[in-house]
gemmi code that builds the backbone of each chain (N, CA, C; Angstrom):
import gemmi

chains = {
    "A": [
        ("MET", (120.267, 131.009, 111.724), (119.627, 130.304, 112.835), (120.717, 129.676, 113.723)),
        ("SER", (120.680, 129.947, 115.011), (121.653, 129.283, 115.873), (121.021, 128.034, 116.461)),
        ("THR", (121.861, 127.187, 117.008), (121.384, 125.922, 117.571), (120.294, 126.139, 118.612)),
        ("LEU", (120.508, 127.156, 119.463), (119.568, 127.365, 120.574), (118.232, 127.934, 120.125)),
        ("ASP", (118.170, 128.454, 118.887), (116.911, 129.008, 118.380), (115.990, 127.939, 117.787)),
        ("LEU", (116.461, 126.728, 117.715), (115.670, 125.684, 117.049), (114.382, 125.387, 117.814)),
        ("ASP", (113.285, 125.309, 117.072), (111.998, 124.966, 117.687), (111.779, 123.462, 117.492)),
        ("PHE", (112.129, 122.685, 118.513), (112.091, 121.236, 118.370), (110.677, 120.697, 118.206)),
        ("LYS", (109.713, 121.402, 118.845), (108.326, 120.959, 118.719), (107.868, 121.093, 117.261)),
        ("GLN", (108.247, 122.228, 116.668), (107.891, 122.480, 115.276), (108.558, 121.457, 114.345)),
        ("ILE", (109.831, 121.155, 114.657), (110.556, 120.170, 113.830), (109.843, 118.814, 113.897)),
        ("ALA", (109.454, 118.421, 115.119), (108.753, 117.141, 115.303), (107.440, 117.140, 114.537)),
        ("ASN", (106.708, 118.282, 114.607), (105.436, 118.382, 113.878), (105.655, 118.263, 112.372)),
        ("ASP", (106.674, 118.960, 111.877), (106.976, 118.918, 110.442), (107.334, 117.496, 110.006)),
        ("MET", (108.085, 116.799, 110.883), (108.473, 115.418, 110.563), (107.238, 114.517, 110.503)),
        ("LEU", (106.337, 114.714, 111.483), (105.116, 113.906, 111.507), (104.264, 114.147, 110.270)),
        ("LEU", (104.159, 115.441, 109.886), (103.368, 115.793, 108.695), (103.956, 115.141, 107.443)),
        ("ALA", (105.293, 115.189, 107.352), (105.964, 114.589, 106.189), (105.707, 113.082, 106.151)),
        ("MET", (105.739, 112.449, 107.333), (105.512, 111.000, 107.409), (104.061, 110.671, 107.040)),
        ("LYS", (103.143, 111.525, 107.527), (101.720, 111.293, 107.246), (101.476, 111.351, 105.737)),
        ("GLY", (102.093, 112.316, 105.090), (101.944, 112.472, 103.640), (102.410, 111.228, 102.904)),
        ("ALA", (103.546, 110.705, 103.336), (104.110, 109.515, 102.672), (103.192, 108.304, 102.864)),
        ("VAL", (102.680, 108.140, 104.081), (101.832, 106.976, 104.364), (100.507, 107.078, 103.603)),
        ("THR", (99.919, 108.310, 103.576), (98.637, 108.513, 102.894), (98.736, 108.150, 101.417)),
        ("GLU", (99.877, 108.479, 100.812), (100.067, 108.220, 99.384), (99.905, 106.724, 99.065)),
        ("TYR", (100.356, 105.878, 99.983), (100.300, 104.428, 99.713), (99.051, 103.767, 100.280)),
        ("PHE", (98.347, 104.488, 101.178), (97.173, 103.880, 101.804), (96.093, 103.541, 100.772)),
        ("SER", (95.924, 104.406, 99.756), (94.884, 104.147, 98.756), (95.203, 102.876, 97.961)),
        ("ASP", (96.497, 102.597, 97.741), (96.888, 101.355, 97.051), (96.420, 100.151, 97.856)),
        ("VAL", (96.719, 100.205, 99.150), (96.373, 99.091, 100.041), (94.854, 98.915, 100.092)),
        ("LYS", (94.129, 100.029, 100.167), (92.662, 99.969, 100.249), (92.077, 99.381, 98.960)),
        ("ASP", (92.626, 99.803, 97.815), (92.157, 99.286, 96.516), (92.293, 97.774, 96.450)),
        ("ILE", (93.474, 97.288, 96.865), (93.717, 95.840, 96.796), (92.733, 95.117, 97.714)),
        ("ALA", (92.607, 95.618, 98.930), (91.718, 94.965, 99.903), (90.279, 94.969, 99.390)),
        ("ASP", (89.813, 96.130, 98.879), (88.433, 96.242, 98.396), (88.176, 95.332, 97.205)),
        ("ASP", (89.095, 95.370, 96.225), (88.868, 94.633, 94.980), (88.988, 93.134, 95.176)),
        ("GLU", (90.056, 92.723, 95.823), (90.395, 91.294, 95.805), (89.780, 90.500, 96.952)),
        ("LEU", (89.895, 91.011, 98.171), (89.513, 90.180, 99.315), (88.015, 89.853, 99.319)),
        ("GLU", (87.203, 90.842, 98.931), (85.753, 90.619, 98.884), (85.420, 89.566, 97.819)),
        ("ASP", (86.135, 89.662, 96.704), (85.911, 88.747, 95.592), (86.224, 87.290, 95.973)),
        ("PHE", (87.275, 87.094, 96.773), (87.628, 85.740, 97.207), (86.460, 85.113, 97.977)),
        ("ALA", (85.876, 85.889, 98.855), (84.782, 85.379, 99.683), (83.589, 84.993, 98.800)),
        ("LYS", (83.237, 85.877, 97.844), (82.090, 85.610, 96.960), (82.310, 84.333, 96.151)),
        ("ARG", (83.527, 84.189, 95.621), (83.802, 83.045, 94.771), (83.851, 81.739, 95.553)),
        ("SER", (84.192, 81.823, 96.823), (84.213, 80.609, 97.640), (82.792, 80.122, 97.927)),
        ("VAL", (81.856, 81.047, 98.061), (80.442, 80.677, 98.242), (79.947, 80.002, 96.964)),
        ("GLU", (80.334, 80.579, 95.824), (79.960, 80.037, 94.512), (80.509, 78.618, 94.342)),
        ("LEU", (81.744, 78.410, 94.824), (82.385, 77.083, 94.727), (81.583, 76.045, 95.509)),
        ("ALA", (81.145, 76.419, 96.687), (80.365, 75.492, 97.522), (79.098, 75.046, 96.775)),
        ("LYS", (78.472, 75.995, 96.062), (77.255, 75.671, 95.288), (77.581, 74.658, 94.195)),
        ("LYS", (78.712, 74.888, 93.488), (79.093, 74.002, 92.364), (79.392, 72.590, 92.869)),
        ("VAL", (79.965, 72.509, 94.049), (80.260, 71.187, 94.622), (78.934, 70.484, 94.937)),
        ("LYS", (78.004, 71.235, 95.501), (76.692, 70.682, 95.856), (75.950, 70.206, 94.602)),
        ("GLU", (76.102, 70.966, 93.513), (75.428, 70.616, 92.247), (76.146, 69.478, 91.509)),
        ("GLY", (77.311, 69.074, 92.010), (78.068, 67.993, 91.379), (78.890, 68.445, 90.177)),
        ("LYS", (79.013, 69.753, 89.984), (79.784, 70.249, 88.826), (81.291, 70.228, 89.112)),
        ("ILE", (81.604, 70.242, 90.398), (83.016, 70.180, 90.804), (83.151, 69.096, 91.868)),
        ("SER", (84.171, 68.213, 91.675), (84.345, 67.100, 92.620), (85.045, 67.585, 93.892)),
        ("GLU", (85.060, 66.717, 94.875), (85.722, 67.081, 96.139), (87.225, 67.276, 95.944)),
        ("VAL", (87.814, 66.402, 95.112), (89.259, 66.503, 94.819), (89.545, 67.860, 94.178)),
        ("GLN", (88.715, 68.221, 93.199), (88.901, 69.512, 92.516), (88.695, 70.669, 93.489)),
        ("ALA", (87.671, 70.563, 94.334), (87.374, 71.642, 95.281), (88.532, 71.867, 96.249)),
        ("LYS", (89.123, 70.773, 96.703), (90.268, 70.888, 97.621), (91.423, 71.632, 96.952)),
        ("ALA", (91.684, 71.258, 95.690), (92.775, 71.903, 94.941), (92.448, 73.392, 94.723)),
        ("ILE", (91.206, 73.666, 94.374), (90.796, 75.067, 94.141), (90.979, 75.888, 95.419)),
        ("LEU", (90.572, 75.303, 96.540), (90.697, 76.038, 97.810), (92.159, 76.287, 98.185)),
        ("LYS", (93.030, 75.318, 97.864), (94.463, 75.516, 98.145), (95.014, 76.648, 97.254)),
        ("ILE", (94.586, 76.628, 95.985), (95.008, 77.689, 95.053), (94.509, 79.044, 95.567)),
        ("ARG", (93.253, 79.041, 96.031), (92.657, 80.300, 96.535), (93.388, 80.793, 97.782)),
        ("GLN", (93.739, 79.849, 98.645), (94.477, 80.231, 99.864), (95.817, 80.881, 99.485)),
        ("ASN", (96.504, 80.281, 98.523), (97.776, 80.862, 98.058), (97.556, 82.256, 97.464)),
        ("ALA", (96.428, 82.406, 96.754), (96.141, 83.704, 96.132), (95.864, 84.770, 97.207)),
        ("VAL", (95.065, 84.394, 98.216), (94.781, 85.343, 99.314), (96.094, 85.737, 99.998)),
        ("GLU", (96.950, 84.736, 100.227), (98.233, 85.032, 100.891), (99.104, 85.955, 100.043)),
        ("THR", (99.043, 85.767, 98.714), (99.825, 86.656, 97.831), (99.321, 88.093, 97.943)),
        ("VAL", (97.993, 88.244, 97.974), (97.405, 89.584, 98.104), (97.815, 90.218, 99.442)),
        ("LEU", (97.762, 89.410, 100.505), (98.142, 89.941, 101.822), (99.632, 90.298, 101.867)),
        ("LEU", (100.448, 89.495, 101.181), (101.889, 89.812, 101.111), (102.114, 91.131, 100.380)),
        ("SER", (101.324, 91.344, 99.331), (101.444, 92.602, 98.582), (101.092, 93.792, 99.482)),
        ("ILE", (100.016, 93.624, 100.262), (99.606, 94.690, 101.188), (100.723, 94.947, 102.211)),
        ("ALA", (101.308, 93.856, 102.724), (102.410, 94.001, 103.697), (103.596, 94.714, 103.047)),
        ("GLY", (103.889, 94.331, 101.808), (105.012, 94.946, 101.097), (104.802, 96.430, 100.853)),
        ("ILE", (103.591, 96.788, 100.410), (103.305, 98.203, 100.145), (103.356, 98.999, 101.458)),
        ("SER", (102.916, 98.372, 102.549), (102.990, 99.043, 103.850), (104.442, 99.310, 104.240)),
        ("LEU", (105.320, 98.344, 103.930), (106.752, 98.544, 104.220), (107.333, 99.677, 103.369)),
        ("ILE", (106.892, 99.736, 102.104), (107.359, 100.833, 101.231), (106.910, 102.172, 101.822)),
        ("ALA", (105.652, 102.202, 102.298), (105.130, 103.436, 102.903), (105.943, 103.820, 104.130)),
        ("ALA", (106.285, 102.802, 104.945), (107.089, 103.078, 106.151), (108.468, 103.612, 105.758)),
        ("GLN", (109.046, 102.999, 104.740), (110.367, 103.438, 104.269), (110.316, 104.890, 103.789)),
        ("GLU", (109.258, 105.206, 103.038), (109.105, 106.575, 102.528), (108.873, 107.565, 103.674)),
        ("ALA", (108.097, 107.108, 104.685), (107.804, 107.977, 105.834), (109.090, 108.294, 106.598)),
        ("ILE", (109.921, 107.286, 106.798), (111.202, 107.494, 107.510), (112.073, 108.466, 106.719)),
        ("GLU", (112.128, 108.261, 105.421), (112.973, 109.127, 104.599), (112.458, 110.565, 104.576)),
        ("ALA", (111.113, 110.707, 104.577), (110.526, 112.058, 104.592), (110.903, 112.767, 105.897)),
        ("ALA", (110.822, 112.028, 107.017), (111.153, 112.621, 108.321), (112.635, 112.974, 108.391)),
        ("ILE", (113.476, 112.092, 107.891), (114.921, 112.369, 107.907), (115.231, 113.562, 107.005)),
        ("GLY", (114.478, 113.673, 105.914), (114.656, 114.814, 105.006), (114.438, 116.137, 105.729)),
        ("ILE", (113.406, 116.174, 106.600), (113.127, 117.400, 107.381), (114.307, 117.680, 108.314)),
        ("LEU", (114.770, 116.630, 109.008), (115.885, 116.792, 109.937), (117.151, 117.285, 109.231)),
        ("LYS", (117.399, 116.708, 108.055), (118.584, 117.119, 107.293), (118.516, 118.602, 106.979)),
        ("GLY", (117.309, 119.046, 106.571), (117.116, 120.461, 106.234), (117.425, 121.346, 107.427)),
        ("VAL", (116.944, 120.915, 108.603), (117.151, 121.698, 109.832), (118.639, 121.759, 110.182)),
        ("VAL", (119.293, 120.593, 110.127), (120.710, 120.538, 110.499), (121.554, 121.356, 109.536)),
        ("ASN", (121.270, 121.205, 108.249), (122.056, 121.954, 107.258), (121.848, 123.463, 107.394)),
        ("ALA", (120.602, 123.856, 107.791), (120.337, 125.288, 107.974), (120.991, 125.808, 109.261)),
        ("ALA", (121.065, 124.914, 110.271), (121.617, 125.330, 111.564), (123.143, 125.476, 111.521)),
        ("ILE", (123.751, 124.800, 110.579), (125.209, 124.896, 110.446), (125.500, 125.479, 109.060)),
        ("PRO", (125.363, 126.809, 108.915), (125.456, 127.426, 107.589), (126.813, 127.162, 106.929)),
        ("GLY", (126.742, 126.909, 105.661), (127.966, 126.740, 104.880), (128.563, 125.354, 104.963)),
        ("VAL", (128.014, 124.529, 105.852), (128.542, 123.161, 105.956), (127.401, 122.190, 105.652)),
        ("ASP", (127.340, 121.782, 104.405), (126.294, 120.845, 104.006), (126.776, 119.435, 104.322)),
        ("ILE", (126.337, 118.935, 105.492), (126.920, 117.654, 105.941), (126.245, 116.431, 105.326)),
        ("PHE", (125.128, 116.648, 104.605), (124.471, 115.469, 104.015), (124.443, 115.563, 102.502)),
    ],
    "B": [
        ("MET", (120.846, 124.516, 127.274), (121.784, 123.404, 127.412), (121.126, 122.079, 127.021)),
        ("LYS", (119.849, 121.948, 127.493), (119.111, 120.727, 127.191), (118.851, 120.630, 125.681)),
        ("GLN", (118.518, 121.823, 125.090), (118.241, 121.857, 123.651), (119.487, 121.474, 122.851)),
        ("LEU", (120.620, 121.943, 123.345), (121.885, 121.654, 122.669), (122.175, 120.155, 122.686)),
        ("LYS", (121.826, 119.542, 123.819), (122.044, 118.099, 123.975), (121.160, 117.325, 122.975)),
        ("VAL", (119.883, 117.790, 122.882), (118.951, 117.136, 121.943), (119.469, 117.294, 120.518)),
        ("PHE", (119.908, 118.512, 120.202), (120.401, 118.785, 118.853), (121.606, 117.905, 118.524)),
        ("ASN", (122.512, 117.774, 119.508), (123.692, 116.934, 119.277), (123.305, 115.480, 119.048)),
        ("THR", (122.282, 115.035, 119.789), (121.815, 113.652, 119.608), (121.291, 113.461, 118.192)),
        ("ILE", (120.451, 114.433, 117.766), (119.901, 114.356, 116.406), (121.035, 114.341, 115.380)),
        ("LEU", (122.017, 115.184, 115.632), (123.152, 115.294, 114.719), (123.898, 113.961, 114.595)),
        ("ILE", (124.110, 113.320, 115.751), (124.821, 112.022, 115.740), (124.003, 110.986, 114.974)),
        ("VAL", (122.657, 110.971, 115.253), (121.785, 110.005, 114.551), (121.854, 110.245, 113.049)),
        ("LEU", (121.803, 111.537, 112.682), (121.843, 111.862, 111.252), (123.173, 111.489, 110.620)),
        ("LEU", (124.252, 111.712, 111.374), (125.574, 111.361, 110.838), (125.696, 109.857, 110.635)),
        ("LEU", (125.064, 109.122, 111.570), (125.129, 107.661, 111.461), (124.233, 107.127, 110.353)),
        ("THR", (123.077, 107.776, 110.181), (122.113, 107.245, 109.206), (122.093, 108.032, 107.905)),
        ("GLY", (122.576, 109.243, 107.940), (122.411, 110.156, 106.809), (123.127, 109.735, 105.549)),
        ("CYS", (124.219, 109.017, 105.713), (124.979, 108.632, 104.519), (124.297, 107.511, 103.756)),
        ("ALA", (123.513, 106.705, 104.472), (122.851, 105.585, 103.806), (121.351, 105.833, 103.753)),
        ("THR", (120.727, 105.357, 102.658), (119.283, 105.460, 102.549), (118.675, 104.354, 103.404)),
        ("ILE", (117.553, 104.683, 104.072), (116.872, 103.653, 104.863), (116.194, 102.684, 103.889)),
        ("ARG", (116.491, 101.413, 104.010), (115.916, 100.423, 103.094), (115.192, 99.326, 103.857)),
        ("LEU", (113.885, 99.277, 103.699), (113.116, 98.195, 104.315), (112.776, 97.131, 103.279)),
        ("VAL", (112.727, 97.545, 102.007), (112.434, 96.599, 100.922), (113.446, 96.802, 99.793)),
        ("ALA", (113.614, 95.765, 98.995), (114.551, 95.847, 97.864), (114.066, 96.901, 96.865)),
        ("PRO", (114.991, 97.524, 96.141), (114.548, 98.512, 95.145), (113.783, 97.868, 93.990)),
        ("TYR", (113.106, 98.710, 93.223), (112.351, 98.272, 92.047), (113.292, 97.570, 91.077)),
        ("ASP", (112.840, 96.444, 90.534), (113.653, 95.703, 89.569), (112.857, 95.566, 88.267)),
        ("GLN", (113.306, 96.277, 87.248), (112.563, 96.326, 85.984), (112.480, 94.955, 85.304)),
        ("ILE", (113.538, 94.162, 85.459), (113.536, 92.843, 84.803), (112.446, 91.954, 85.410)),
        ("THR", (112.375, 91.953, 86.747), (111.325, 91.157, 87.410), (109.947, 91.637, 86.967)),
        ("ASP", (109.763, 92.950, 86.963), (108.476, 93.536, 86.586), (108.072, 93.085, 85.175)),
        ("GLN", (109.007, 93.188, 84.252), (108.725, 92.842, 82.853), (108.425, 91.356, 82.698)),
        ("LYS", (109.225, 90.518, 83.378), (109.048, 89.053, 83.257), (107.705, 88.618, 83.854)),
        ("VAL", (107.313, 89.263, 84.969), (106.029, 88.914, 85.594), (104.886, 89.319, 84.659)),
        ("SER", (104.998, 90.498, 84.029), (103.969, 90.954, 83.075), (103.848, 89.986, 81.904)),
        ("ASP", (104.999, 89.567, 81.370), (104.987, 88.629, 80.230), (104.339, 87.303, 80.625)),
        ("MET", (104.684, 86.832, 81.837), (104.142, 85.555, 82.283), (102.628, 85.661, 82.506)),
        ("GLN", (102.200, 86.796, 83.049), (100.768, 87.005, 83.270), (100.018, 86.924, 81.936)),
        ("GLU", (100.594, 87.554, 80.918), (99.977, 87.550, 79.588), (99.843, 86.111, 79.067)),
        ("GLN", (100.909, 85.344, 79.238), (100.908, 83.941, 78.780), (99.848, 83.119, 79.508)),
        ("VAL", (99.780, 83.320, 80.828), (98.828, 82.541, 81.636), (97.385, 82.925, 81.279)),
        ("VAL", (97.135, 84.229, 81.114), (95.771, 84.668, 80.749), (95.373, 84.056, 79.415)),
        ("THR", (96.285, 84.123, 78.442), (95.986, 83.583, 77.111), (95.682, 82.090, 77.199)),
        ("LYS", (96.521, 81.359, 77.929), (96.332, 79.907, 78.048), (95.025, 79.576, 78.764)),
        ("PHE", (94.748, 80.285, 79.851), (93.521, 80.002, 80.605), (92.273, 80.334, 79.789)),
        ("THR", (92.366, 81.355, 78.944), (91.225, 81.716, 78.093), (90.959, 80.593, 77.087)),
        ("GLU", (92.037, 80.014, 76.564), (91.880, 78.853, 75.660), (91.258, 77.684, 76.427)),
        ("TRP", (91.764, 77.453, 77.617), (91.307, 76.309, 78.422), (89.873, 76.478, 78.948)),
        ("GLU", (89.393, 77.693, 78.930), (87.988, 77.874, 79.340), (87.042, 77.241, 78.313)),
        ("ARG", (87.548, 77.092, 77.068), (86.734, 76.467, 76.012), (87.026, 74.973, 75.916)),
        ("ASN", (88.338, 74.650, 75.927), (88.745, 73.246, 75.726), (90.121, 73.021, 76.360)),
        ("ILE", (90.255, 71.898, 77.059), (91.547, 71.614, 77.698), (92.213, 70.419, 77.005)),
        ("PRO", (93.288, 70.655, 76.251), (93.997, 69.556, 75.594), (94.719, 68.694, 76.635)),
        ("PRO", (95.144, 67.481, 76.250), (95.888, 66.635, 77.192), (97.195, 67.305, 77.620)),
        ("LEU", (97.699, 66.875, 78.772), (98.909, 67.477, 79.343), (100.087, 67.478, 78.360)),
        ("ALA", (100.238, 66.366, 77.634), (101.373, 66.246, 76.705), (101.419, 67.411, 75.715)),
        ("GLU", (100.241, 67.884, 75.319), (100.189, 68.988, 74.347), (100.480, 70.345, 74.986)),
        ("GLU", (100.424, 70.401, 76.301), (100.627, 71.679, 76.996), (101.921, 71.714, 77.810)),
        ("GLN", (102.744, 70.673, 77.612), (103.972, 70.585, 78.407), (104.866, 71.817, 78.253)),
        ("SER", (104.924, 72.361, 77.029), (105.812, 73.519, 76.803), (105.344, 74.737, 77.619)),
        ("PHE", (104.011, 74.869, 77.785), (103.494, 75.980, 78.607), (103.961, 75.830, 80.061)),
        ("TYR", (103.824, 74.601, 80.590), (104.258, 74.370, 81.974), (105.773, 74.569, 82.120)),
        ("ASP", (106.524, 74.026, 81.132), (107.990, 74.162, 81.185), (108.394, 75.636, 81.199)),
        ("GLN", (107.745, 76.398, 80.321), (108.066, 77.827, 80.188), (107.782, 78.579, 81.496)),
        ("THR", (106.581, 78.402, 82.055), (106.226, 79.139, 83.282), (107.094, 78.678, 84.466)),
        ("GLU", (107.345, 77.360, 84.521), (108.184, 76.849, 85.615), (109.584, 77.443, 85.564)),
        ("SER", (110.159, 77.482, 84.360), (111.541, 77.983, 84.270), (111.603, 79.488, 84.554)),
        ("VAL", (110.626, 80.239, 84.046), (110.633, 81.689, 84.316), (110.493, 81.938, 85.822)),
        ("LEU", (109.583, 81.186, 86.462), (109.393, 81.371, 87.909), (110.662, 81.022, 88.684)),
        ("GLU", (111.307, 79.936, 88.280), (112.537, 79.534, 88.964), (113.619, 80.605, 88.840)),
        ("ILE", (113.743, 81.130, 87.623), (114.761, 82.172, 87.381), (114.450, 83.419, 88.219)),
        ("LEU", (113.164, 83.810, 88.227), (112.779, 85.015, 88.982), (112.988, 84.834, 90.483)),
        ("ILE", (112.645, 83.649, 90.979), (112.820, 83.385, 92.416), (114.313, 83.431, 92.770)),
        ("LEU", (115.133, 82.756, 91.956), (116.588, 82.760, 92.207), (117.154, 84.177, 92.145)),
        ("ARG", (116.721, 84.932, 91.131), (117.202, 86.309, 90.959), (116.896, 87.145, 92.205)),
        ("ASN", (115.653, 87.029, 92.672), (115.243, 87.868, 93.796), (115.764, 87.364, 95.136)),
        ("GLN", (116.057, 86.056, 95.210), (116.683, 85.539, 96.444), (118.072, 86.134, 96.635)),
        ("ASN", (118.664, 86.552, 95.520), (120.002, 87.159, 95.605), (119.957, 88.667, 95.814)),
        ("ILE", (118.745, 89.212, 95.863), (118.611, 90.656, 96.109), (118.205, 90.845, 97.566)),
        ("GLU", (118.948, 91.674, 98.269), (118.678, 91.894, 99.693), (117.284, 92.504, 99.919)),
        ("LYS", (116.629, 92.102, 100.960), (115.314, 92.587, 101.386), (114.229, 92.349, 100.331)),
        ("SER", (114.340, 91.209, 99.671), (113.370, 90.875, 98.630), (112.471, 89.711, 99.047)),
        ("ALA", (112.458, 89.414, 100.340), (111.757, 88.214, 100.829), (110.273, 88.216, 100.472)),
        ("ILE", (109.632, 89.385, 100.547), (108.186, 89.443, 100.268), (107.909, 89.068, 98.811)),
        ("LEU", (108.690, 89.627, 97.913), (108.500, 89.331, 96.489), (108.785, 87.858, 96.199)),
        ("VAL", (109.833, 87.319, 96.825), (110.174, 85.907, 96.632), (108.994, 85.032, 97.081)),
        ("GLU", (108.430, 85.382, 98.226), (107.316, 84.584, 98.741), (106.096, 84.665, 97.814)),
        ("MET", (105.845, 85.863, 97.255), (104.712, 86.012, 96.320), (104.932, 85.135, 95.080)),
        ("LEU", (106.164, 85.139, 94.568), (106.472, 84.325, 93.382), (106.354, 82.837, 93.706)),
        ("GLN", (106.760, 82.453, 94.922), (106.662, 81.039, 95.319), (105.200, 80.586, 95.418)),
        ("LYS", (104.310, 81.534, 95.804), (102.879, 81.196, 95.882), (102.330, 80.921, 94.479)),
        ("ILE", (102.790, 81.688, 93.490), (102.359, 81.434, 92.107), (102.943, 80.097, 91.637)),
        ("GLN", (104.203, 79.863, 91.989), (104.865, 78.602, 91.606), (104.090, 77.411, 92.172)),
        ("GLU", (103.696, 77.535, 93.436), (102.948, 76.450, 94.080), (101.618, 76.214, 93.360)),
        ("ASN", (100.947, 77.310, 92.990), (99.666, 77.178, 92.297), (99.831, 76.553, 90.913)),
        ("MET", (100.879, 76.924, 90.205), (101.103, 76.323, 88.883), (101.347, 74.821, 89.018)),
        ("GLN", (102.007, 74.424, 90.104), (102.265, 73.005, 90.354), (100.951, 72.261, 90.621)),
        ("ILE", (100.070, 72.874, 91.417), (98.767, 72.237, 91.707), (97.971, 72.061, 90.409)),
        ("ILE", (98.009, 73.110, 89.561), (97.264, 73.057, 88.289), (97.808, 71.917, 87.412)),
        ("LYS", (99.127, 71.804, 87.389), (99.751, 70.740, 86.585), (99.356, 69.351, 87.116)),
        ("GLU", (99.331, 69.228, 88.445), (98.944, 67.941, 89.038), (97.486, 67.588, 88.713)),
        ("LEU", (96.622, 68.627, 88.722), (95.218, 68.392, 88.344), (95.143, 67.928, 86.884)),
        ("HIS", (95.958, 68.569, 86.058), (95.998, 68.227, 84.624), (96.449, 66.771, 84.459)),
        ("GLN", (97.519, 66.409, 85.177), (98.055, 65.031, 85.114), (97.002, 64.011, 85.535)),
        ("ALA", (96.197, 64.389, 86.522), (95.202, 63.461, 87.067), (93.870, 63.555, 86.318)),
        ("ASN", (93.862, 64.275, 85.196), (92.631, 64.491, 84.405), (91.509, 65.128, 85.228)),
        ("GLU", (91.898, 65.988, 86.148), (90.912, 66.669, 87.009), (90.777, 68.148, 86.635)),
        ("LEU", (91.507, 68.546, 85.592), (91.449, 69.965, 85.195), (90.324, 70.147, 84.170)),
        ("SER", (89.195, 70.649, 84.639), (88.044, 70.850, 83.747), (87.859, 72.344, 83.466)),
        ("THR", (86.989, 72.649, 82.505), (86.718, 74.072, 82.205), (86.090, 74.759, 83.433)),
        ("GLU", (85.292, 73.996, 84.196), (84.692, 74.538, 85.430), (85.799, 74.954, 86.425)),
        ("VAL", (86.811, 74.076, 86.537), (87.930, 74.358, 87.454), (88.673, 75.609, 86.976)),
        ("ILE", (88.918, 75.680, 85.674), (89.634, 76.842, 85.128), (88.860, 78.136, 85.422)),
        ("GLN", (87.538, 78.073, 85.221), (86.724, 79.277, 85.507), (86.831, 79.689, 86.977)),
        ("GLN", (86.976, 78.700, 87.837), (87.114, 78.984, 89.273), (88.473, 79.598, 89.619)),
        ("ILE", (89.531, 79.034, 89.026), (90.883, 79.439, 89.472), (91.498, 80.594, 88.678)),
        ("LYS", (90.915, 80.883, 87.517), (91.484, 81.983, 86.705), (91.540, 83.302, 87.503)),
        ("PRO", (90.440, 83.680, 88.182), (90.514, 84.939, 88.956), (91.545, 84.898, 90.101)),
        ("ASP", (91.783, 83.695, 90.647), (92.778, 83.574, 91.722), (94.184, 83.862, 91.196)),
        ("LEU", (94.484, 83.251, 90.044), (95.806, 83.483, 89.450), (95.964, 84.957, 89.053)),
        ("MET", (94.871, 85.523, 88.503), (94.939, 86.934, 88.110), (95.155, 87.835, 89.332)),
        ("ALA", (94.481, 87.476, 90.434), (94.649, 88.261, 91.674), (96.104, 88.207, 92.136)),
        ("GLN", (96.729, 87.035, 91.966), (98.141, 86.906, 92.362), (99.047, 87.795, 91.514)),
        ("PHE", (98.819, 87.732, 90.193), (99.648, 88.566, 89.313), (99.397, 90.058, 89.586)),
        ("ASN", (98.113, 90.413, 89.778), (97.796, 91.824, 90.065), (98.453, 92.288, 91.361)),
        ("ALA", (98.472, 91.388, 92.359), (99.082, 91.749, 93.647), (100.567, 92.064, 93.452)),
        ("ILE", (101.233, 91.248, 92.637), (102.658, 91.499, 92.371), (102.824, 92.795, 91.575)),
        ("GLN", (101.949, 92.998, 90.594), (102.054, 94.220, 89.775), (101.869, 95.479, 90.631)),
        ("LYS", (100.897, 95.411, 91.547), (100.648, 96.593, 92.395), (101.844, 96.863, 93.314)),
        ("TYR", (102.450, 95.789, 93.793), (103.651, 95.937, 94.624), (104.791, 96.545, 93.799)),
        ("GLN", (104.936, 96.054, 92.569), (105.979, 96.599, 91.681), (105.742, 98.078, 91.390)),
        ("MET", (104.460, 98.426, 91.175), (104.137, 99.835, 90.887), (104.472, 100.730, 92.078)),
        ("ALA", (104.188, 100.217, 93.283), (104.502, 100.996, 94.493), (106.015, 101.155, 94.648)),
        ("LEU", (106.762, 100.077, 94.338), (108.235, 100.154, 94.406), (108.763, 101.187, 93.410)),
        ("LYS", (108.181, 101.159, 92.213), (108.621, 102.082, 91.157), (108.355, 103.526, 91.575)),
        ("ARG", (107.151, 103.731, 92.153), (106.786, 105.090, 92.586), (107.741, 105.579, 93.686)),
        ("ALA", (108.063, 104.673, 94.613), (108.989, 105.041, 95.707), (110.348, 105.431, 95.138)),
        ("GLU", (110.757, 104.702, 94.104), (112.042, 104.967, 93.461), (112.038, 106.352, 92.801)),
        ("GLU", (110.888, 106.723, 92.241), (110.790, 108.010, 91.538), (110.667, 109.196, 92.492)),
        ("ASN", (110.171, 108.918, 93.718), (109.958, 110.016, 94.693), (111.286, 110.637, 95.148)),
    ],
}
model = gemmi.Model(1)
for chain_id, residues in chains.items():
    chain = gemmi.Chain(chain_id)
    for i, (resn, *xyz) in enumerate(residues, 1):
        res = gemmi.Residue()
        res.name, res.seqid = resn, gemmi.SeqId(i, " ")
        for name, pos in zip(("N", "CA", "C"), xyz):
            atom = gemmi.Atom()
            atom.name, atom.element = name, gemmi.Element(name[0])
            atom.pos, atom.b_iso = gemmi.Position(*pos), 0.0
            res.add_atom(atom)
        chain.add_residue(res)
    model.add_chain(chain)
structure = gemmi.Structure()
structure.add_model(model)
structure.setup_entities()
């Protein structure tokens, strides 16, 4: 393959496909966390309000519980942000992997990476 | 000619970036993963006991000391690892929650009702860290 024979549109498409694959792999992780945890936080906060009304939990306790819950929600959101960054990192590496393949094939015998 | 220019640009970018791996997050750390799992086990066991009966703080001081020291060590360890800010922040959120729980205990406000309320929150925090660790591990294996 010579330099001028390179199909840049095809290379771009291949890079996008590789990136999509990497992102999809981690998307289910993010969805699982969001589905399992975030909905549960909302349900339990409604339950907490009932317990306060019934006098089973004091205002002091409720405030502390809500602060703990806020920290927990933030931890879950941080995890989602972190996994998204991992997905982005993998997507970049997948795209660079395609480019490396093209460059190495275009310059036969010289494996520059 | 235009194609050659594009190719040369790609080549330069690859030469500049190709030698180093792109890193947006710190690599998987087995020690952190293991220590977080151990701590989760300890917290679950303790909270399960406390769902039935909560002894006075003096009797549980070793539990607080143990979790506090492990969290401090893990936070310090990860603060020294580049691009570990997200994990450090997650650990600090657990640290903050353990402090609130201890303060409730000190003030005799830690009841079985409170434990039933907060146990799922703490578990969600540990699970969030575990899922992040699993994703890091998978990325490392890819």
